[in-house]
C-alpha positions, 0 to 999 in steps of 0.5 A, a space after each residue: 500500500 505504501 509503495 502504491 501511495 508513493 508511486 501515485 504521489 510521484 506520478 502526480 509530481 511528474 504530471 505537475 512538472 510536465 505542465 510547468 515545463 511545457 506551458 508557454 510562459 506568459 509575461 504577467 500583465 503590468 498595470 500600465 495607465 497613462 493619462 487615464 488610459 490603460 495600456 497593455 491591451 490587445 484586440 481579442 483573446 490573448 492566446 500566447 501567440 507571437 502576434 499577441 505578445 508583439 501587439 501587447 508590447 506595442 501597447 505597453 511601449 505607447 504607454 511608456 511602460 518600456 520594461 513590460 514592452 521589452 518583456 513581451 517583445 522578447 517572448 514574441 522573438 522567441 516564438 518568431 525570430 525575424 523582423 519582417 513585413 507581412 508576417 502571417 499570423 493565422 489564415 490570410 491575416 498578416 502583420 508587419 512584425 518588428 520585435 527587435 526594432 521595437 525592443 531597440 527603441 524601448 531600450 533607447 528610451 530607457 537609456 540602455 544604449 548597448 542593448 538598443 544598438 544590438 537589437 536595432 542592428 539585428 532588425 536592420 540585418 533582418 529587414 532594413 526599415 526607415 524606423 530602425 535606421 532612424 533609431 539606430 542613428 539616435 543611439 549612435 548619436 547618444 553614444 558619441 555625445 556620451 564619449 565627449 569626443 570632438 566630432 569629425 567631418 565626413 571625408 570623401 573619396 570619389 573615383 574619376 572626380 578630377 574634371 572627368 570628360 565623357 561623350 556619354 549622356 549618362 555617367 556613373 560615379 562611385 566613391 566612399 564617405 568615411 567618418 568616425 562619427 558614422 556616415 548617416 546620409 549621402 545626397 547627390 544634388 539634394 537627392 538621397 542615396 539609399 544607405 542600409 545603415 549608418 557606418 564609419 565607411 559607406 560606399 556609394 554610387 550614383 548615375 548622373 544625366 549630363 548636359 552638354 558642357 560643364 556639369 557640377 554635381 554636388 555630393 553631400 555627406 552627413 554624420 549622425 551628429 549632423 555635421 556635413 561636408 560637401 564635394 563638387 564633382 565636375 564632369 564635362 559632356 563633350 559630343 562636339 567635334 573639333 573646330 577646323 579653321 583654314 587660314 591659308 591654302 595654295 595649289 599648284 600643278 606638279 606632274 599632272 597632279 594638284 598639290 595643295 599646301 594647307 595651314 590652319 588651326 584646330 581647337 577642341 576643349 577635350 583636346 585634338 588627337 588626330 587629323 586626316 586629309 583624304 584618309 591619310 593621317 597627318 602628323 600633328 601635335 596634340 592639345 586643345 588649340 594647335 596649328 597645323 601645316 600639310 602638303 598633299 597631292 590629289 587627283 580630284 578637285 576636292 580634299 576631305 579633312 577629318 579632325 578628331 578629339 580625344 573622346 572620338 568626336 569628329 568634324 569633317 570639312 571639304 575643300 574645293 581645289 578648283 576655287 582656292 579660298 586663299 586666292 587674293 583679289 587681283 592687284 590693281 594699279 590705281 592711276 591718277 583720277 581713277 575711281 576707288 577700288 570696289 569695296 568687298 560686299 560679298 558676305 560669308 557663305 554659310 552651309 548646313 551639313 550632316 543632312 540638316 535641312 531648313 525645316 525638319 521634325 525630330 523626336 529627340 531632345 537634342 540635335 547636332 548641328 554641323 555647319 561650314 562657313 566660307 569667305 573669299 577674305 577672312 571670317 572674323 566671327 561666327 555665332 550659333 544662337 548667340 554663342 560664339 564659335 570663333 577662336 581665330 580668323 580663317 577663310 573656311 571654318 567647320 564646326 558642330 554644336 549640340 543644341 538642346 530642344 524644347 518641345 515644339 518649334 526651335 529656331 537655330 540661327 547661325 551668324 557670320 561676319 567677315 573682316 570687311 563687315 559683311 554679315 550673313 545669317 542662316 536659319 533652320 527650324 527644328 520641330 521637336 515632338 515627344 515620341 508616343 512611347 515616352 508620353 505619360 499616356 504610355 506609362 504603367 497605370 497605377 492605382 493607390 488603395 486606402 492605407 489601412 491601420 496596421 492594428 487598431 482601426 479607429 477613425 483617427 488612423 483611418 483619416 491619416 491613411 486616407 490623407 496619405 493616400 491622397 498625398 501619395 497620388 499627388 506626389 506620383 502625378 507631379 513626378 509623372 513616372 506612373 499614370 495615376 488612375 482611380 480605377 484598377 490599373 496594371 499595378 497598384 499600391 496597397 499599404 498600412 499606417 502605424 500611428 501613435 505619437 509617430 508615423 510609419 507608412 509601409 506599402 507594396 507595389 503589386 502587379 495586378 495581372 500576376 499578383 506578384 509583389 514587385 517592390 516594398 517601401 516604408 517611410 517614418 517620422 517621429 512627429 506628426 503634422 500635415 506637412 510631415 505627411 506630405 514629405 513622407 508621401 513624397 519620399 515614398 514616391 521617390 523610393 518607388 520611382 528609384 527602385 522601378 526606373 524608366 529605362 531605355 534600350 535597344 532591340 538586339 534580336 527577334 525570333 518569333 515573338 521573342 525579343 532580346 534587348 540590352 536591358 539587364 539587371 546591371 542597367 536597373 542597378 546602375 540607374 536605380 541603385 542596388 535594390 532596384 528592380 528591372 521593370 517587366 513591362 516594355 514598349 517596343 518602338 521606333 523614333 526614326 525616321 518616324 514615330 511608331 509603337 510596334 507593340 507591348 512586351 513582358 520580360 520573361 528572363 533576365 541576365 546581367 547585360 540583357 533580357 528576353 521579352 515576349 511580344 504580347 501585342 504587335 507584329 513581330 515581323 515589324 521589329 527591326 533588330 539594332 534599329 528599334 528601341 524598348 522603354 519600360 512602361 
């Protein structure tokens, strides 16, 4: 009997221990009351799931009961470790779940900076959110201020930053910003570059669209203490060939061939590299302004000159040997009472080259104007649209100038004057039309849904979500990247708002045809106001536009309805950053000699330097490889 009794008692103890060991620990609810309102509450029953602990922890944190909040966040992290967007709770319910981030924020509020730093770093490694970066910077700032160390200024190291010259419209510049006080932000011409987190060394790269001539790009770095430094990157875009000036020219007949002696002047800001006469290379010095002398023989009545600069830009000139431009007017001996010699009244002759006519329509934003000016005596000045081209007097001058065009009618005026004061003017009218494929009507249709409350649905948070939706629609409309629609579009943005004393908005860009989540973005601010809400909407629009850029490319090949293009993953990263995505919807089009959309396509496979797309609408037999273009919708 005693043995049986002992066995029964032992069995009861084992059962009790089993319950104690297996039961999920639950943090005792703290009495958290602030301003007459009780915190530490959740919607529905507390079932000891990770989302229950997380929601209750957020409530404790809002009531500034940070110890209780940390305890709940720890329990949540034990059940589900990683910070993430759209964590599934049950069924088809999802929440934005950041226990480490919120724990780091709570530790910061308690002044426990080491623990705060550790938790925020974990959160950023799991999923870099704007809120985690914000509080990580606040922690780093507090640590540095506590150390009492004099703040440093950020230092730059930028590759190819010393008066870079290029003939490409776009150029990539990379570099590194360093600061023992942690580089927290880098801006290029006021536009922020994505940084995952503040660091003592932050590498960066950016892509700049250049205008002809000198471009000054301002790069700014800021550390967590608010100290800023700025560096200017000077980049020259040069797509214009050298100016050729002929000063003297003589011909004579030797053994049945014409021999020409030419002297002149070549000028180019990027430096002249080569001169060819009738395809024969002439020995010259290299530099921005050089004199040249050459003697050549020819069976023809014309000489072809080609000057090239160091970037590969070329200018051509044709000299007519049958009418030497250096021929002096006949010397007339004036007798007594002879009338004065007739004054030179012939103006310089201006001729448009390179196929430019007096009136034409183009579909590009720039046009390269090539012209040649001749005069029997000496040309003293040449201007194009009031810009001087002239560097030295000559009898024949060839030049090229890149002209930026506005939409509609553009007048190009070339003026020349000789030493006798004779003036000449040549006008051309260029009408610029925007290709249909580049117009807003062809961009991706985007609808923006109401931003729903992340947790408790009250009228105040619903209004905040509605106000943000309106502000985001306006931001996209102003930037003209997407075609904003009220009805269903080809993609949509849906998101959530988390609101207490601060504001956080998170959103997804979704392909409505495939339901694929294309991109995610979030913005955060520790304060609230209508102006801050507009700033956050503008910031979110910029993130989506940067991550989903408009890209143009070339059709490389077409077999059946499969179109191969030179748009690859590297192109998207170059223009949008390392977290950018190559848009999958394309327009195949032609802009020369006419404006035409051939069809729509969807990218089905991608590589670093190219992609393959299926033509969904349009005739594949009309596609011309290496002539037709593509642009992302």
